[in-house]
Each structure stands twice: as structure tokens, then as C-alpha cells.
N, C-alpha and C positions, 0 to 999 in steps of 0.2 A: 122136772124136780130134781138135773144137774142147774135151770135156767139159774134160780134161787140160788145153790150155791156158790154160782159166776157175781150176781146180781154183785153181793156186799167184797170181794177184791178186783171188783176192776174199776179202773175211771175211766168219767163218763158213762151216758148208755150201754147202755148191757138190748142188742138188739139179738131176733134169735135165729144167726147163726153164728156168735161170738166167740160160741162154746166152741161154733167145730173151724170157722178158723183160721183158730190158734193147735186146737189137732194138726189140721192140714200143715202147721206152714214149722210148727217140729217137729209130726213123721214125717212128713209127707205124701200123708196119705191127700186121696182124692176121697170127693162129699160121699164117693157110691159105695170105699170101704168104709166109712166113716159111719153109717146111716146101716152096716148090718153087725154094727157094735151092740153089743147087752146097753141098757140102757145110767145101768149101774155099776159096769167096767168104763163108763161116759166119766160120772163124778167124779170116779178111782182116776181113772189117769191127769183130771183137772184137779180134783185136788189134792195130789201126788206133784204136781205140777205146781201151785200156787204154792208148797209150801217149799218148792227147793226153790222159789223165788222169794222166800222174804229169809232165808238161807244163804243166799246168797246177800238180799239189800244189810240186814247185816251182816256180814265178811262186811262188805265192803264199808258201812259205817262204821265198824271197827275200826279200819286203815286208816279213813280217814281220818279218827278223832286220834286215832296213834299220829297219824304227821306230825296233824295239829300245836299233838304236846309235845314233837320233836321241832315245830318252828316250823315245818315244811307246808303250813301251811295251803293253799288254795296249787302246788304248780304235779307239773307231772309225778306221776309214782318212776323211785330212781328204776326201776330198770327197764321204765321205754325211754328216759338219755340217750344217748347212742354219745363211747364214748368219748370221743371225735371232738365234744361239742365240753368236754370237762376243756383247761387249762389251768 
């Protein structure tokens, strides 16, 4: 069930354990901990993770478009520039 919902939102082939790897990396869970979860719970966690990623990506694109409109192009965001570098 969760694998089919994961397939449309993942780049590249979806392996049997990809969703488990995502959960293990994000929540620092062991395979044993993940296997004790109900399948519906795994599906909901993956949906939430995907939605958060979508929001983050949309914000990134919006900020990038804003920088381009201001003429900032492809440089680093202003907050990442060390003030000592500005002359």
C-alpha cells in the first residue's frame, strides 16, 4: 500500500526498502522499530514527509524567483555572505 503512494513522488526506481530508509534517516529509527509500525501509520508518515518536502521546495523556488527579479541571479543568499567579504 505505502509503496504505491511512494512511487509517484520519488526520483528513480522505488526499491522494496526505500520508504523504510526514508523513515530511518528522518526519525533515526531502526528497521525493527519501523517494522512494528502499522502500515497505515507508515503511509501517513510518508505523506507528511512528502508534503513538507513539497512546501520546502515551493518556498525555495519562490525565493529564487524573487532573487532573480531583484537581479540577484544565482549568487548565494544574502544571509550566507560573510560581512567581512563586503567592501
